[in-house]
C-alpha positions, 0 to 999 in steps of 0.5 A, spaced: 532 102 534 528 108 538 534 112 541 529 115 546 526 109 549 533 106 549 536 111 553 530 112 558 530 104 559 537 104 560 537 110 565 531 107 569 535 100 569 541 103 572 537 106 578 535 113 575 539 120 575 540 120 582 544 113 582 549 116 577 555 118 579 559 119 573 557 118 565 560 119 559 561 115 552 566 113 547 565 111 540 561 105 541 560 105 549 556 109 554 560 109 561 556 109 567 559 110 574 554 108 579 553 110 586 549 103 588 550 097 584 549 092 588 542 090 585 543 091 578 542 084 574 547 084 568 543 079 564 537 084 565 541 090 562 543 086 556 536 085 554 535 092 553 533 094 546 539 097 542 544 094 547 549 089 544 552 087 551 554 090 558 560 090 561 562 091 568 569 094 569 571 096 576 566 100 578 564 102 571 558 099 567 559 100 560 553 099 555 556 097 548 551 100 543 555 101 537 555 106 532 549 109 534 552 111 541 552 118 540 544 118 539 543 115 545 547 119 549 544 125 546 537 122 549 540 121 556 543 128 556 536 131 554 533 126 560 537 131 564 544 126 565 550 130 565 556 128 562 562 127 566 557 127 572 559 130 578 560 126 584 564 121 580 569 121 586 564 118 591 564 112 587 572 112 586 573 110 593 570 103 592 575 102 586 581 098 586 587 102 585 589 099 578 581 100 576 582 107 578 589 108 574 585 106 568 579 110 569 583 116 570 588 115 564 581 113 560 578 120 563 584 124 561 585 122 554 579 120 551 576 127 550 583 129 547 582 123 541 578 127 536 583 133 536 589 128 536 586 124 530 584 130 526 591 133 526 594 126 525 589 125 519 591 132 516 598 131 516 597 124 512 592 128 507 598 133 507 603 128 505 598 125 500 597 132 497 605 133 496 607 126 494 602 127 488 604 134 487 597 137 488 600 142 493 607 144 493 610 143 500 613 151 500 606 154 498 602 158 504 596 153 504 601 147 505 604 151 511 598 154 514 595 147 514 602 144 517 602 148 523 595 147 524 596 139 524 602 141 529 598 145 533 595 139 537 601 136 539 605 142 540 600 145 545 599 138 548 601 141 555 595 145 555 590 140 552 592 135 557 592 140 563 585 142 562 583 135 561 586 132 567 583 138 571 576 136 568 577 129 570 580 131 577 574 136 578 579 142 579 579 148 575 580 147 568 582 154 566 587 155 572 590 148 570 590 151 562 594 157 565 599 152 568 600 148 562 601 154 557 606 157 562 610 151 560 610 153 553 610 160 553 615 163 548 619 167 553 620 161 557 622 157 551 627 163 549 630 162 556 631 154 554 634 156 548 639 161 550 641 156 556 642 162 561 641 159 568 634 162 571 632 162 578 625 163 581 625 166 588 632 164 589 631 157 586 634 154 580 629 152 575 631 147 570 631 149 563 627 144 559 623 144 553 616 142 555 613 143 548 609 136 546 610 133 553 604 130 557 606 127 564 609 134 566 601 137 566 598 131 569 603 131 575 602 138 576 594 138 575 594 132 580 598 136 585 594 142 584 587 138 585 590 138 592 592 145 593 586 148 590 582 144 596 587 147 601 586 154 598 579 153 598 579 151 606 584 157 608 581 163 604 576 167 607 569 167 604 569 175 603 575 174 598 575 167 596 573 168 589 580 172 588 584 169 593 583 161 592 585 162 584 591 166 586 593 162 592 593 155 587 597 159 582 603 161 586 603 155 590 603 150 584 607 154 579 614 154 582 613 146 584 611 145 576 617 149 574 622 146 579 619 139 581 613 136 577 615 139 570 623 136 570 620 130 573 615 129 568 619 130 562 624 125 564 619 120 565 616 122 559 623 121 555 624 115 558 617 112 556 618 114 549 626 112 549 623 105 551 618 105 546 623 107 541 628 101 543 622 096 543 621 099 536 628 098 533 630 092 537 624 087 537 619 090 533 616 083 531 615 081 538 611 087 540 607 087 534 605 080 534 603 080 542 599 086 541 596 083 535 594 077 538 592 080 545 589 086 543 582 083 544 583 081 551 587 088 553 580 091 550 576 087 555 580 088 561 581 096 559 588 095 560 589 098 553 589 105 556 595 104 560 599 104 553 596 111 552 601 116 555 607 112 552 604 112 545 602 120 546 609 121 548 612 117 542 608 121 537 611 128 541 618 125 541 619 121 534 612 123 530 610 116 530 609 110 534 609 102 533 607 099 540 600 099 539 598 101 532 600 096 527 598 090 532 591 093 533 590 095 526 591 087 524 587 085 530 581 090 528 581 087 521 581 080 524 575 081 528 572 083 521 574 077 518 571 072 523 565 076 524 564 075 516 566 068 516 561 067 522 555 071 518 557 067 511 557 060 514 551 060 519 544 058 517 541 063 523 538 069 519 539 073 525 546 071 527 547 072 519 545 079 519 548 081 526 555 078 524 555 081 517 554 088 520 559 087 525 564 085 520 563 091 516 563 095 522 570 092 524 573 093 518 572 100 518 575 100 525 569 099 530 570 092 533 565 092 539 559 089 535 564 084 533 567 083 539 561 083 544 556 080 539 560 075 535 567 073 537 566 073 545 560 068 544 563 064 538 569 062 542 573 059 537 572 065 533 575 069 538 581 064 538 582 065 530 582 073 531 588 072 536 592 067 532 590 071 525 592 078 529 599 075 532 601 072 525 599 079 521 602 083 527 609 079 526 609 081 519 608 088 521 613 088 526 618 084 521 617 090 516 618 095 522 611 098 520 609 104 525 603 109 526 604 116 524 598 119 528 592 117 532 586 114 529 581 108 530 585 103 526 581 100 521 580 101 513 577 107 514 583 111 517 589 107 514 592 114 512 595 114 519 600 109 516 602 114 511 608 118 512 615 119 510 617 112 508 612 110 502 612 103 503 610 103 511 602 103 509 604 098 503 606 093 509 601 095 514 596 093 508 599 087 507 599 085 514 592 086 515 591 082 509 595 076 512 591 077 518 584 077 515 586 071 511 588 067 517 582 069 521 577 067 516 580 061 514 581 058 521 574 061 523 571 058 517 574 051 518 574 050 525 567 053 528 560 051 527 556 058 529 550 055 530 552 050 535 558 053 538 554 060 539 548 060 545 545 066 542 543 071 548 536 074 546 530 077 550 526 071 548 531 065 551 529 058 551 524 057 556 522 050 560 514 049 558 511 043 562 508 038 559 506 034 565 507 035 572 514 036 575 517 035 582 523 038 585 526 036 591 529 041 596 536 042 595 537 044 603 534 043 609 531 048 614 525 053 614 521 055 608 521 063 606 516 066 601 521 069 595 517 075 596 520 076 603 528 075 601 532 081 602 534 082 595 530 085 590 533 081 584 530 075 588 524 078 591 522 081 585 523 075 581 528 078 576 532 072 574 526 067 575 521 064 580 522 060 586 522 060 594 527 060 599 530 056 605 533 058 611 538 052 612 539 049 618 544 044 615 550 046 612 550 042 606 546 043 599 544 037 595 542 035 588 535 036 587 535 032 581 539 028 576 542 033 572 549 037 570 552 042 573 551 048 568 554 053 573 559 053 579 562 059 582 569 058 585 566 061 591 561 056 592 556 061 594 551 059 588 550 053 583 546 052 577 543 045 575 540 043 569 536 036 568 534 032 562 527 036 562 531 042 561 529 045 567 534 050 570 535 051 577 539 056 581 541 055 588 544 061 591 546 060 598 545 066 602 545 074 600 551 077 598 555 071 600 560 072 594 563 077 598 566 072 603 570 070 597 569 062 598 571 063 606 566 058 609 564 054 603 567 048 600 565 046 593 564 039 591 563 039 584 565 043 578 562 046 572 560 040 567 559 035 572 554 030 572 550 029 578 545 024 581 539 026 586 541 027 593 549 028 591 552 033 595 554 039 591 557 044 597 558 044 604 558 051 608 559 053 615 553 056 618 555 059 624 562 062 621 557 065 615 552 068 620 558 071 625 560 075 619 554 078 619 551 075 612 544 073 611 543 065 610 536 066 606 538 061 600 533 062 594 532 056 590 530 059 583 527 056 576 531 061 571 528 059 565 520 058 566 515 059 560 510 064 562 504 059 562 508 054 567 505 054 574 510 054 579 507 051 586 511 052 592 511 047 598 506 050 604 510 047 609 514 051 614 520 046 614 523 042 609 528 036 608 532 034 602 527 028 601 521 033 600 518 036 595 520 044 595 517 046 588 512 043 583 511 045 576 505 044 572 
């Protein structure tokens, strides 16, 4: 992969630097929040060299790169793209509340993961060193390394406050000061002493905030509004001095009296709830997590568990909600990919699958999930079954994770703790999951027929003799270049022509099969026995109508005859809502050597030829 070219092409395809409202990356993905995303074609984005897949999650476009992601991100930075780009909030107004919640949680905790992982792995190393008598647990070396590992969790209020401030675009250092105030030694001494304390006559609840998470999030959320207020009321001449002072003296009392105690209570409830599940029905929790984890990753819902997990670490020094199940699931992704790679006869698929399988075993599953198991559907089912079975064993044995880290064989030490059998049962559970998944994938999938390999050189139609395609619509003929949508006018998804319908019915222009039928009724894809793939797109942006005004008469997989009705639509109702009914008719898989000739008539009926292929 040429990192520079990949970065340059991605930036061009997303509309340039000016269209990027927010940008960041994780272990395998580049995450873009875009100001204008209407004209982006996911299929074209997926063709970029070095891009495994592209996923749209809410208002965010995620480019799955794999383990080379940091190199591509570095090139994007060199092109002038800033991480966590300013202006992200401009696009958030278009996000659904649930998407905004997941985006916020992700933005707060993703930057903290390296520190928490490093501290957790250091704890695991210390356990090994003391267990094998390499370092004495009462030695100065052990004690120093131990408090360094503890520091990441003890000072969580500060780290979380700073990270939340970066995400909410307010001053991170004022936020850090507020977080630090919660764990100042003098305040902790007051808490330990138990003598009533007041601030300006208001009673301050004596709560220990060490290792807490939610108090900082709530306080900085409040601060993000207060800071804007302080900025508004501060005179220009002294704004530099007055704005931070106003922010601090308003937010701090609310933090100590309201948000701190409230957040501590909520955090304790979450941690207690997680502990209750671990103690009473661990088998069910781990089985469900092991089976459903791929779907949680796809939808981004796994981020909703992060506050619970971090709070559980802080309170109990372990968690069993996500760790055991996700560990098994990741190994199962590797098992399925390896089985596909060993079974397929396709050299490209074999190379991709084996590489993705090894990477998944180490804990990075995106290449396996998006490059293999999502495309070989039965393999994904095998992953979910194997994950559930292995997770069930882990739950029955009470396996827990003692620290953060990408669950994989490279980081199995996250399961090393006071109970020496914990890591043994964790490894047995992934062994069970691996075997179940591999066997199911091997015997119940046929990768070469199941998988439609999506590459840049996708199968195309190459005409041997003249082929005529009737018009699926009746109305006025419009040149494709005049369509008010660059996806069609620039022929990004194929060549064709457009019709402004005068009759609210779309007909099958040939005998064939319904390859795609949107439930909204606005678009239908057909393929005939010659392999011609035709897209009929009724109107521009009519997907936003969510099916209103459309009546779909067929479904995906149906066999249709020439002249059969495919969909009925209400022309007047659609136009009354301000939508352009110009309807592109596109051949999506033409070979470059095929000549496409469109009718020169100004109007057309369904019995007349619209397109000729030579």
